[in-house]
FINU-323622 format. One record per residue (C-alpha): residue in three letters; y negated, z negated, x negated. Coordinates in steps of 0.05 Angstrom, whole numbers, padded with zeros to 5 digits, always signed. Example, Ala and Ser with C-alpha at 12.3 -4.5 7.8 and 13.67 -1.06 7.14 Angstrom:
BEGIN
ALA+00090-00156-00246SER+00021-00143-00273
***
This chain:
BEGIN
MET+00910-02485-01941ASN+00853-02481-01980GLN+00775-02477-01960LYS+00779-02401-01988ASN+00830-02381-01948ILE+00803-02410-01888ILE+00733-02376-01905SER+00765-02308-01917ALA+00805-02321-01851SER+00749-02333-01814ASN+00717-02275-01839ASN+00767-02224-01822ALA+00771-02257-01753ALA+00690-02244-01742LEU+00689-02173-01771LYS+00752-02158-01724LEU+00710-02189-01665LYS+00644-02145-01692VAL+00688-02079-01686LEU+00718-02092-01620ALA+00648-02120-01602LYS+00630-02052-01619GLU+00689-02017-01596LYS+00670-02046-01535GLU+00604-02025-01536ARG+00630-01948-01550VAL+00678-01957-01489ARG+00621-01985-01448ARG+00580-01925-01466LYS+00625-01873-01458LEU+00646-01909-01391VAL+00563-01902-01359VAL+00574-01831-01388THR+00633-01816-01347ALA+00593-01852-01288LYS+00541-01813-01300GLU+00580-01747-01298LYS+00619-01771-01244GLU+00560-01778-01204ARG+00530-01708-01225VAL+00595-01683-01204ARG+00598-01707-01136ARG+00522-01689-01122LYS+00551-01614-01150LEU+00605-01623-01096VAL+00562-01647-01040VAL+00515-01586-01065THR+00568-01540-01063ALA+00604-01568-00983LYS+00538-01562-00961GLU+00532-01490-00995LYS+00604-01472-00957GLU+00573-01509-00890ARG+00524-01455-00899VAL+00568-01395-00920ARG+00618-01417-00860ARG+00559-01412-00814LYS+00536-01350-00831LEU+00603-01323-00829ALA+00607-01348-00767VAL+00553-01311-00735ALA+00577-01249-00778ALA+00634-01269-00737GLU+00601-01266-00676LYS+00562-01200-00690LEU+00631-01166-00704ARG+00651-01189-00638LEU+00597-01163-00609LYS+00593-01096-00637ALA+00672-01101-00624LYS+00665-01110-00556GLN+00604-01056-00561LEU+00655-01002-00586ALA+00713-01018-00540VAL+00661-01010-00492THR+00629-00941-00522ALA+00702-00917-00534LYS+00717-00931-00460ASN+00650-00893-00438LEU+00667-00835-00484GLU+00733-00833-00455ASN+00705-00822-00376ALA+00654-00783-00414ASN+00718-00733-00438ILE+00744-00733-00377VAL+00671-00720-00336ALA+00663-00659-00385ARG+00739-00639-00383ASN+00724-00634-00301ALA+00663-00609-00313LEU+00690-00550-00351GLU+00745-00533-00307ASP+00697-00529-00254LEU+00643-00489-00294GLY+00703-00437-00302ILE+00708-00442-00235GLU+00642-00432-00216ASN+00643-00377-00271SER+00702-00343-00241LYS+00667-00344-00167VAL+00597-00323-00198GLU+00636-00266-00235MET+00680-00244-00173ALA+00613-00236-00134ARG+00578-00201-00185ALA+00642-00150-00190LYS+00632-00153-00105GLU+00557-00138-00114GLU+00561-00085-00165ALA+00614-00052-00126ILE+00575-00047-00066LEU+00521-00016-00111VAL+00564+00038-00130SER+00597+00049-00066ILE+00528+00047-00021GLY+00517+00115+00012ASP+00441+00104-00010GLY+00409+00114-00060LEU+00382+00058-00103PHE+00342+00035-00164ALA+00312-00036-00183THR+00255-00058-00231ASP+00217-00111-00261LYS+00153-00127-00248LYS+00126-00076-00295GLY+00158-00022-00258ASN+00216-00011-00314ILE+00279+00012-00291THR+00331-00040-00299LEU+00392-00018-00245ILE+00401+00053-00217ASN+00469+00068-00175LYS+00516+00131-00175THR+00481+00162-00109ALA+00422+00147-00137GLU+00440+00182-00206LYS+00474+00245-00158LEU+00415+00252-00116LEU+00370+00252-00176GLY+00409+00297-00225LYS+00401+00248-00269LYS+00444+00201-00317SER+00434+00113-00320LYS+00415+00123-00398GLU+00359+00179-00383VAL+00320+00122-00338MET+00343+00057-00353GLY+00281+00015-00381LYS+00241+00070-00372VAL+00172+00060-00316PHE+00196+00088-00250SER+00145+00134-00241GLU+00151+00177-00309VAL+00220+00185-00295ILE+00233+00193-00220LEU+00173+00246-00199MET+00145+00239-00129GLU+00106+00299-00091ASP+00082+00315-00022GLU+00103+00369+00027LYS+00056+00413-00006GLY+00078+00407-00086VAL+00022+00346-00105PRO+00042+00288-00149ILE+00034+00229-00107PRO-00017+00176-00149LEU+00016+00114-00171LYS-00011+00069-00125LYS+00014+00105-00067ARG+00084+00099-00085PRO+00120+00045-00046SER+00145+00015-00103SER+00086+00012-00133MET+00053-00020-00071ALA+00107-00069-00058LEU+00098-00094-00127ALA+00019-00103-00114THR+00033-00127-00052SER+00091-00171-00046THR+00116-00138+00020THR+00164-00095+00038THR+00141-00025+00046THR+00162+00044+00083ASP+00137+00109+00073PRO+00112+00183+00108THR+00151+00231+00090TYR+00152+00240+00010TYR+00191+00282-00031TYR+00226+00266-00101VAL+00242+00316-00155ARG+00301+00324-00189LYS+00320+00343-00261ASP+00327+00416-00238LYS+00253+00413-00211THR+00274+00422-00136LYS+00260+00371-00091PHE+00285+00342-00021PRO+00254+00297+00031VAL+00273+00227+00020ALA+00260+00164+00072ILE+00251+00102+00031MET+00253+00031+00043VAL+00227-00024-00010THR+00229-00094-00023PRO+00203-00142-00072VAL+00239-00190-00107ILE+00211-00255-00108LEU+00232-00316-00153GLY+00170-00385-00153GLY+00131-00344-00110LYS+00125-00290-00152VAL+00142-00222-00152ILE+00190-00195-00213GLY+00211-00140-00192VAL+00221-00085-00132ILE+00289-00058-00102GLU+00277+00010-00069VAL+00326+00046-00027PHE+00323+00112-00010ARG+00363+00173+00026ASP+00361+00247+00028ILE+00340+00273+00101THR+00335+00345+00085ARG+00385+00345+00142GLU+00344+00296+00190LYS+00278+00355+00184GLU+00321+00410+00194ILE+00345+00384+00252ASP+00279+00361+00272LYS+00256+00437+00262ALA+00298+00470+00296LYS+00292+00415+00351SER+00209+00429+00353GLU+00222+00500+00352PHE+00262+00505+00407ILE+00219+00461+00450SER+00169+00504+00424LEU+00203+00574+00451ALA+00236+00533+00515SER+00168+00508+00537HIS+00133+00573+00517GLN+00189+00608+00570LEU+00178+00545+00618LYS+00097+00547+00626THR+00097+00619+00659PRO+00122+00605+00727PRO+00085+00542+00737THR+00024+00574+00715ALA+00041+00627+00772ILE+00062+00571+00820LYS-00012+00542+00812LEU-00047+00612+00816LEU-00011+00623+00882THR-00027+00558+00915GLU-00104+00559+00896ARG-00096+00621+00934LEU-00062+00592+00995LEU-00108+00538+00993GLY-00168+00577+00987GLY-00157+00613+01055LYS-00136+00679+01033MET-00073+00681+01072GLY-00106+00650+01138GLU-00118+00570+01164PHE-00063+00518+01149THR-00039+00462+01200LYS-00057+00395+01160LYS+00024+00387+01157GLN+00018+00456+01119LYS-00032+00439+01068GLU+00000+00369+01058TYR+00055+00406+01039ILE+00013+00449+00989ASP-00016+00400+00962ASP+00047+00366+00940ILE+00068+00431+00912ARG+00005+00429+00873SER+00005+00367+00854SER+00074+00368+00829ASN+00077+00437+00790GLN+00010+00405+00759ARG+00056+00350+00733MET+00095+00399+00704ILE+00041+00448+00669ASP+00025+00373+00646LEU+00089+00363+00616VAL+00103+00432+00579ASN+00034+00426+00558ALA+00046+00361+00519LEU+00115+00383+00491LEU+00079+00452+00463ASN+00028+00396+00430VAL+00090+00357+00408SER+00125+00419+00366ARG+00064+00443+00341ILE+00044+00382+00314GLU+00111+00363+00288LEU+00113+00441+00256GLY+00045+00433+00226ALA+00019+00491+00264PHE-00041+00468+00288THR-00113+00478+00279ILE-00163+00432+00266ARG-00232+00463+00273VAL-00287+00419+00267ASN-00377+00422+00288GLU-00428+00374+00292LYS-00419+00333+00363ASN-00451+00274+00404VAL-00392+00233+00414CYS-00417+00190+00461ALA-00437+00255+00514ILE-00368+00269+00506VAL-00331+00210+00522GLN-00386+00207+00576SER-00357+00271+00608ILE-00282+00253+00601LEU-00304+00198+00646ASP-00341+00233+00701GLU-00276+00276+00707LEU-00240+00222+00726LYS-00284+00183+00767SER-00252+00213+00834VAL-00189+00185+00801ILE-00220+00125+00786ASP-00254+00112+00851LYS-00189+00128+00894LYS-00155+00069+00853GLN-00221+00024+00868LEU-00223+00011+00790LYS-00289-00027+00772LEU-00311+00018+00704LYS-00353-00002+00652MET-00387+00039+00599ILE-00425+00012+00540SER-00457+00056+00497ARG-00481+00022+00430ASP-00494+00089+00390MET-00515+00147+00440ASN-00539+00192+00391ALA-00490+00185+00342MET-00471+00251+00310LEU-00394+00265+00283MET-00364+00327+00257LEU-00302+00333+00312ASP-00256+00384+00336GLU-00277+00372+00405THR-00215+00402+00435LEU-00172+00346+00396PHE-00223+00291+00413ARG-00220+00306+00490ILE-00143+00299+00475VAL-00143+00224+00455ILE-00197+00201+00495ASN-00164+00225+00560ASN-00105+00192+00534LEU-00128+00133+00522ILE-00179+00132+00591THR-00115+00162+00641ASN-00064+00106+00615ALA-00113+00042+00627ILE-00126+00076+00702ARG-00052+00085+00710TYR-00023+00020+00689THR-00085-00021+00713ALA-00067-00049+00791LYS-00113-00025+00850GLY-00180-00068+00843GLY-00175-00076+00768GLU-00222-00064+00706ILE-00232-00012+00654ARG-00277-00024+00599VAL-00308+00045+00559GLU-00352+00018+00490CYS-00369+00069+00434LYS-00400+00038+00373VAL-00408+00042+00294VAL-00361-00001+00250ASN-00383-00016+00183LYS-00338-00013+00124GLY-00305-00080+00115GLN-00321-00105+00186THR-00254-00129+00226LEU-00245-00105+00301GLY-00184-00113+00341GLY-00152-00159+00285ASN-00154-00086+00241LEU-00199-00085+00168LEU-00233-00023+00165LYS-00241+00006+00094GLU-00292+00057+00119SER-00348+00058+00168CYS-00320+00097+00222PHE-00336+00115+00292VAL-00296+00067+00344VAL-00282+00081+00425VAL-00250+00019+00454VAL-00214+00031+00512SER-00189-00036+00550ASP-00159-00051+00618THR-00141-00114+00649GLY-00069-00071+00672TYR+00004-00089+00666GLY+00015-00098+00587ILE+00064-00086+00535PRO+00117-00141+00518ARG+00109-00158+00451GLY+00184-00140+00445GLU+00168-00064+00457GLN+00103-00062+00417SER+00124-00033+00355LYS+00149+00036+00398VAL+00081+00046+00436PHE+00067+00109+00391THR+00138+00142+00389LYS+00161+00193+00424PHE+00183+00193+00501PHE+00172+00114+00496ARG+00154+00076+00562ALA+00152+00001+00577ASP+00204-00032+00610ASN+00149-00052+00656ALA+00109+00007+00658ARG+00178+00049+00681GLU+00180-00004+00736LYS+00105+00006+00765ILE+00095+00080+00746THR+00162+00123+00747ASP+00137+00188+00733GLY+00106+00192+00657THR+00133+00229+00592GLY+00126+00183+00543LEU+00086+00230+00500GLY+00007+00223+00508LEU-00005+00163+00459TYR+00055+00201+00404ILE+00014+00248+00409VAL-00060+00214+00403LYS-00030+00186+00348SER+00003+00252+00318ILE-00074+00280+00325LEU-00122+00221+00290ASP-00066+00215+00230HIS-00066+00286+00216SER-00149+00284+00222GLY-00163+00228+00189GLY-00170+00175+00237LEU-00135+00109+00263ILE-00106+00077+00330TRP-00087+00017+00337PHE-00079-00042+00400THR-00074-00108+00427SER-00028-00121+00487ARG-00017-00181+00519GLU+00044-00178+00584ASN+00000-00182+00652LYS-00066-00187+00615GLY-00082-00112+00601SER-00089-00077+00534VAL-00153-00055+00489PHE-00137+00011+00452TYR-00176+00028+00389ALA-00194+00106+00366ALA-00226+00110+00307ILE-00257+00168+00274PRO-00292+00159+00202MET-00358+00171+00199THR-00347+00231+00156GLY-00315+00268+00209MET-00244+00292+00232ARG-00214+00324+00176MET-00202+00402+00183LYS-00140+00431+00178ALA-00119+00503+00182GLY-00064+00529+00222GLU-00034+00576+00278LYS-00048+00552+00334GLU-00101+00502+00380LEU-00075+00434+00416MET-00073+00444+00494SER-00118+00389+00542
***
């Protein structure tokens, strides 16, 4: 082999080695790049793993929230189910209660429709909110004519003489104003055809939350009762007139006998004649009382007034009764604070009033007791015996230490023929008309009477006459003292 060939082969080998070295370097570089790429990928994978962990944790938290929410929704659903059950039960109960209310309302309406007395209800302004069939019939008006209207404008009221009753004095107005149940003296309702009828009225306020929200008035036609009372009074008057003649004659004859017209009598005979006279006098007193009652109830008595010294009249009555007071050994105390007070009085009527009060005090006070009579002027606005005076009055106060009036019977004191149980036990005779006559006289003349009493402690009666005097009244007869 020649040298040229050797050099050529050597160069080729060197060239191949060089090429291989370059190829190796390229491969190495590729491997370095691949290692870097692998590191970059590894780092990305690490980041991705962390992100996945973060996402997993978020998902875990979200899942826990969803689980709790689902649990809450389950509880809510259970509560809703329970609420639905309660609601269904409540609706069922409400339906039952509504049925009961409707039944109660139906019963109340049936009662109102069927009640025998007239009835209407108003709101707090006096507008009629209810009227029953009986009221419609009595008044001659249909409900549509009065509903929603002020009662005083559609239901007219008058007194016995046909004078309209002022709104403030009507029982319903008084109940709205005072929040108390009221009754009335005899008033008359005017029908649609302008005829009128007497009524007895009871008005009760409707109170809610301590406030008056309306009234209910119940009234009835008392025409028949008035006719019966009038007939009864007329009969009593007629019978009393007929009964009065015989005892008057007996009184005259006994006085003649005791006066010695028929000669002297023995002591026993005089006692018998005295008994006849006292019994006859009681008969005369009873007849006079019955006549007075009938005249009062018929409105057939006269009130004639003149200026009189009030204390002087009271003193004269006490002087007349002195022998009776002394006989029972009673202590009498007379107090006159206004000795010279002059008042316009019907002396006869005033004497009946004071005589009855003092006589009762004497009769119903035990032997050795005390009677006190006081005369005085009491100014407007002052309170006396628990009664507030609305005008200045002259007041005669008669008090005693007698048997008193039981509390349960005090409301009947001024009614006809009433005598308290303890009074009947102690004193068997008595008409029970005295205080009825006293109150009737004072009512008709504009006066007042009231009392306080305690059983076994005594009573205090107050008779008041306005300082303007007794109210005059024309009539047919004068009352008898």
